[in-house]
PAZAPA-4460 file (N, C-alpha, C; in steps of 0.05 Angstrom, whole numbers, plus 32768, in hexadecimal, padded with zeros to 4 digits):
% residues 140
    n_x    n_y    n_z   ca_x   ca_y   ca_z    c_x    c_y    c_z   seq   type   mol
   8256   8EDC   7977   823D   8EE2   7968   8245   8EE8   794A     1      M     A
   8235   8EDE   7939   8238   8EE4   791E   8232   8F00   7916     2      Q     A
   823C   8F08   78FF   8238   8F22   78F5   8219   8F29   78F2     3      A     A
   820C   8F19   78E9   81EE   8F1B   78E5   81DE   8F21   78FF     4      N     A
   81E9   8F11   7916   81DB   8F15   792F   81E3   8F2F   7939     5      D     A
   81FB   8F39   7935   8204   8F52   7941   81F2   8F68   7935     6      V     A
   81EF   8F66   791A   81DF   8F76   790C   81C1   8F78   7913     7      R     A
   81B7   8F5F   7919   819C   8F61   7923   819B   8F6B   7940     8      V     A
   81AD   8F67   7950   81AC   8F73   796C   81B0   8F91   796A     9      L     A
   81C2   8F9B   795B   81C4   8FB7   7958   81AC   8FC4   7949    10      K     A
   81A1   8FB8   7935   8185   8FC1   7929   8170   8FC5   793A    11      S     A
   816E   8FB2   7950   8157   8FB2   7963   815F   8FC4   797C    12      A     A
   8176   8FC3   7986   817D   8FD3   799D   817C   8FEF   799B    13      A     A
   818C   8FFA   7986   818D   9015   7980   8173   9025   7982    14      I     A
   815C   901C   7970   8145   9028   7970   8133   9023   798C    15      P     A
   8138   900D   7998   812A   900A   79B1   8136   901D   79C5    16      T     A
   814E   9021   79C7   8159   9031   79DC   8155   9051   79D7    17      F     A
   8152   9054   79BC   8148   906F   79B2   812E   9075   79BB    18      A     A
   811C   9060   79B9   80FF   9066   79C1   8101   9064   79DF    19      V     A
   8112   9056   79EE   8113   9056   7A0A   811C   9075   7A14    20      G     A
   812C   9082   7A07   8131   909B   7A0D   811A   90AE   7A0A    21      V     A
   810B   90A9   79F5   80F1   90BD   79F6   80DD   90B3   7A0D    22      V     A
   80DE   909B   7A0E   80CC   9090   7A25   80D3   909D   7A40    23      A     A
   80EC   909D   7A45   80F7   90AC   7A5F   80EE   90C9   7A5D    24      V     A
   80F3   90D7   7A47   80EE   90F5   7A48   80CE   90F8   7A4C    25      V     A
   80BD   90E7   7A3F   80A1   90EA   7A45   8097   90E4   7A5D    26      V     A
   80A2   90CD   7A6C   809C   90C7   7A84   80A8   90DC   7A97    27      A     A
   80BC   90E9   7A92   80C7   9100   7AA5   80B2   9117   7AA2    28      L     A
   80A7   911B   7A8B   8097   9132   7A89   8079   912C   7A95    29      L     A
   8071   9112   7A93   8058   910D   7A9E   8056   9104   7AB8    30      L     A
   806C   90F7   7AC4   806C   90E9   7ADC   8083   90F2   7AEF    31      A     A
   8093   9103   7AE8   80AA   910F   7AF6   80C2   90F9   7AF5    32      G     A
   80D3   90FE   7B08   80EA   90EC   7B0B   80E5   90CE   7B0E    33      G     A
   80D2   90C8   7B1D   80CA   90AB   7B21   80BF   909C   7B07    34      K     A
   80B1   90B0   7AF6   80A9   90A7   7ADC   80C2   909F   7AC9    35      G     A
   80D4   90B3   7ACC   80ED   90AE   7ABA   80FC   9098   7AC5    36      A     A
   80FC   9094   7ADC   810F   907C   7AE8   8100   9062   7ADF    37      L     A
   80E4   9061   7AE4   80D5   904A   7AD9   80DA   9044   7ABC    38      G     A
   80D9   905A   7AA9   80DB   9053   7A8B   80F7   904B   7A86    39      A     A
   810C   9056   7A97   8125   904E   7A91   812A   9032   7A9B    40      A     A
   8121   9029   7AAE   8121   900C   7AB9   8114   8FFC   7AA5    41      L     A
   8100   9002   7A98   80EE   8FF3   7A86   80FD   8FEF   7A6E    42      G     A
   8109   9006   7A61   811B   9002   7A4E   8132   8FF1   7A51    43      T     A
   8140   8FF5   7A66   8157   8FE3   7A6A   814F   8FC7   7A6E    44      L     A
   8138   8FC2   7A7E   8131   8FA4   7A7C   812E   8F98   7A61    45      L     A
   811E   8FA7   7A4E   8118   8F9C   7A34   8134   8F99   7A27    46      V     A
   8145   8FB0   7A26   8161   8FAB   7A1A   816E   8F92   7A22    47      G     A
   816E   8F8F   7A3D   817F   8F76   7A47   8174   8F5C   7A40    48      V     A
   815B   8F5E   7A45   814A   8F43   7A3E   8150   8F37   7A24    49      F     A
   814A   8F4B   7A0E   8149   8F45   79F5   8165   8F41   79EA    50      F     A
   8177   8F50   79F3   8196   8F4B   79ED   81A0   8F2D   79F5    51      S     A
   8197   8F27   7A0F   819E   8F0D   7A17   8191   8EF8   7A01    52      I     A
   8179   8EFB   79F9   816C   8EE7   79E9   817D   8EE7   79CE    53      S     A
   8183   8EFB   79C5   8192   8EFD   79A9   81AC   8EEE   79AA    54      V     A
   81BA   8EF2   79C3   81D5   8EE7   79C7   81D3   8EC8   79CC    55      V     A
   81BE   8EC0   79DA   81BA   8EA4   79E1   81B2   8E95   79C8    56      A     A
   81A1   8EA1   79B6   8198   8E90   799E   81B0   8E93   798A    57      V     A
   81C1   8EA6   7989   81D7   8EA8   7976   81ED   8E92   7982    58      S     A
   81F2   8E91   799B   8204   8E7C   79A2   81F8   8E5F   799F    59      Y     A
   81DD   8E5C   79A1   81D3   8E43   799A   81D5   8E3A   797E    60      A     A
   81D1   8E51   796E   81D3   8E48   794E   81F1   8E40   7946    61      A     A
   8201   8E48   7958   821E   8E3C   7951   8220   8E1E   795A    62      R     A
   8211   8E17   796F   8215   8DFB   7978   8206   8DEB   7964    63      V     A
   81EB   8DEF   795F   81DC   8DDF   7949   81C4   8DEF   7947    64      S     A
   81B9   8DEA   792D   81A1   8DFB   7928   8189   8DF3   793A    65      P     A
   8186   8DDB   7943   8170   8DD1   7954   8174   8DDF   796E    66      Q     A
   818A   8DE9   7977   818D   8DF7   7993   8183   8E11   798F    67      M     A
   8181   8E1B   7978   8173   8E37   7975   8157   8E38   7982    68      M     A
   8147   8E28   797D   812A   8E26   7986   812B   8E23   79A5    69      A     A
   813E   8E10   79AE   813E   8E0B   79CA   8148   8E25   79D9    70      I     A
   815A   8E30   79CD   8166   8E4A   79DB   8153   8E5E   79D9    71      A     A
   8144   8E60   79C6   812F   8E77   79C2   8118   8E72   79D7    72      A     A
   810F   8E58   79D7   80F9   8E53   79EE   8102   8E55   7A08    73      M     A
   811B   8E4D   7A0A   8128   8E4D   7A29   8129   8E6A   7A31    74      G     A
   8135   8E7A   7A1F   813B   8E96   7A28   811E   8EA4   7A29    75      S     A
   810A   8EA0   7A1C   80EF   8EA9   7A1E   80E3   8EA1   7A3B    76      Y     A
   80E7   8E88   7A41   80DE   8E7E   7A5A   80EB   8E8C   7A71    77      L     A
   8103   8E8C   7A71   8113   8E9B   7A86   8109   8EB8   7A87    78      V     A
   8104   8EC6   7A70   80FE   8EE1   7A74   80E4   8EE5   7A7C    79      K     A
   80CF   8ED5   7A79   80B5   8ED5   7A83   80B9   8ED2   7AA0    80      V     A
   80C7   8EC0   7AAC   80C7   8EB9   7AC5   80D5   8ECF   7AD6    81      I     A
   80E9   8EDA   7ACA   80F7   8EF3   7AD5   80E8   8F0A   7AD6    82      V     A
   80D6   8F0F   7AC4   80C6   8F28   7AC1   80B0   8F23   7AD7    83      I     A
   80A8   8F0E   7AD9   8093   8F0A   7AEE   809D   8F0A   7B07    84      M     A
   80B6   8F01   7B0F   80C6   8F05   7B27   80C5   8F25   7B2C    85      L     A
   80D2   8F33   7B17   80D4   8F50   7B1A   80BC   8F5E   7B20    86      V     A
   80A8   8F57   7B12   808E   8F67   7B17   8084   8F5D   7B32    87      L     A
   8084   8F48   7B3C   8078   8F3F   7B55   808B   8F4C   7B69    88      A     A
   80A6   8F4D   7B66   80B4   8F58   7B7B   80B1   8F78   7B80    89      S     A
   80AC   8F87   7B6A   80AA   8FA1   7B69   808E   8FAC   7B67    90      F     A
   807B   8F9A   7B6D   805F   8FA3   7B69   8056   8FBB   7B77    91      R     A
   805D   8FBD   7B8F   8056   8FD6   7B9D   806C   8FE6   7BA1    92      D     A
   807E   8FE8   7B92   8094   9000   7B92   808A   901C   7B8F    93      T     A
   809B   902C   7B9C   8093   9048   7B99   80AF   9059   7B8F    94      T     A
   80C0   9046   7B8A   80DB   9051   7B81   80DA   905D   7B63    95      A     A
   80C7   9051   7B53   80C3   905C   7B39   80A4   9057   7B30    96      W     A
   809E   9063   7B1D   8083   9061   7B12   807D   904C   7B04    97      N     A
   806F   9039   7B0E   806A   901E   7B04   805B   9021   7AE7    98      T     A
   804B   9034   7AE4   803F   9038   7AC8   8053   903D   7AB5    99      Q     A
   8061   9050   7AB9   8078   9058   7AA6   808B   9042   7AA0   100      A     A
   8091   902D   7AB6   80A1   9016   7AB3   8091   9004   7A9D   101      F     A
   8078   8FFE   7AA2   8068   8FEE   7A92   8068   8FF7   7A73   102      A     A
   805E   9010   7A71   805E   901C   7A54   8078   9019   7A46   103      W     A
   808D   901E   7A54   80A8   901E   7A46   80AD   9003   7A3F   104      A     A
   80A9   8FF1   7A50   80AC   8FD2   7A4B   809C   8FCC   7A31   105      V     A
   8082   8FD2   7A2E   8070   8FCB   7A18   807B   8FD9   7A01   106      V     A
   8080   8FF0   7A00   8086   9000   79E9   80A3   8FF7   79DD   107      V     A
   80B4   8FF4   79F1   80D0   8FEA   79EA   80D0   8FCE   79DE   108      C     A
   80BD   8FBF   79E9   80BD   8FA4   79DF   80B3   8FA1   79C3   109      T     A
   80A0   8FB2   79BE   8092   8FB3   79A3   80A6   8FBE   798E   110      L     A
   80B6   8FD3   7998   80CB   8FDF   7986   80E0   8FCB   7980   111      V     A
   80EA   8FBE   7996   8100   8FA9   7992   80F6   8F95   7981   112      W     A
   80DF   8F89   7984   80D4   8F72   7975   80D0   8F7D   7956   113      T     A
   80C7   8F91   7953   80C5   8F9D   7937   80DD   8FA2   7927   114      G     A
   80F2   8FAE   7933   810A   8FB2   7929   811C   8F94   7925   115      F     A
   8117   8F85   7936   8123   8F6A   7935   8118   8F5C   791C   116      E     A
   80FE   8F59   7919   80F4   8F4F   7901   80FB   8F5E   78E7   117      V     A
   80FD   8F78   78E8   8106   8F87   78D1   8123   8F7F   78CA   118      R     A
   8136   8F7D   78E1   8152   8F74   78DD   8153   8F57   78CF   119      A     A
   8142   8F49   78D9   8141   8F2A   78CE   8139   8F2A   78B0   120      F     A
   8125   8F3A   78AA   811C   8F39   788F   812E   8F48   787A   121      I     A
   813F   8F5A   7887   8152   8F67   7876   816C   8F59   7870   122      K     A
   8171   8F44   7884   8189   8F35   7885   8188   8F20   7870   123      T     A
   8198   8F1E   785F   8199   8F09   784A   81A4   8EEE   7855   124      K     A
   8195   8EDF   7861   819B   8EC5   786A   8194   8EB1   785E   125      M     A
   81A3   8E9A   7858   8198   8E83   7849   818A   8E72   785C   126      L     A
   8174   8E66   7851   8163   8E54   7860   816B   8E3B   785C   127      Y     A
   8176   8E32   7847   8182   8E19   783F   819F   8E1A   7839   128      V     A
   81AE   8E07   783D   81CA   8E04   7839   81CD   8DFD   7819   129      D     A
   81D4   8E0B   7807   81D3   8E04   77EB   81EC   8DF1   77E8   130      P     A
   81FC   8DEC   77FA   8211   8DD8   77F6   820F   8DBE   7805   131      D     A
   81F4   8DBC   7810   81EF   8DA4   7823   81ED   8D8B   7810   132      A     A
   81F6   8D75   7819   81F7   8D5A   780D   81DC   8D4E   7815   133      K     A
   81CC   8D44   7801   81B3   8D39   7807   81B8   8D1B   7807   134      V     A
   81B2   8D0E   781D   81B3   8CEE   7820   81A4   8CE0   7808   135      P     A
   81B3   8CCA   77FC   81A6   8CBB   77ED   81A4   8CC2   77CE   136      G     A
   81B0   8CDA   77C9   81B1   8CE5   77AF   81C6   8CE0   779E   137      R     A
   81DD   8CD6   77AD   81F6   8CCC   779D   8208   8CE6   7797   138      G     A
   8200   8CFA   779F   8211   8D15   7797   822A   8D10   77AB   139      D     A
   8242   8D1A   779F   825A   8D16   77AE   8265   8D35   77B0   140      S     A
***
């Protein structure tokens, strides 16, 4: 991973897991141990899913710029399918509070996305290559 990608990952992961801890405490107070477990699992799910996406897009960026979009869309598709399978598999579970799980997923997703956007805005990345050669211009 490039330094910018690590910075973006850390900038999004740290606040997300901090909010996840708050979600676990709130769920513990409101729904007991099962609520805390649900919130912890929801936070973990968001952290793992979004981290995998950042790593996949970072790796694809080293291969070629065009692969970034494919990696982003592919990881998104995989995440949607896996979350649908997880939700369908544990639809009737009583091991944890499903409402706490759902709220933790929603809140942590919003926090991750917000801080990821913030990190990209603050990162000084060039959108064009200033040393690129333009075909047909005769520049050497």
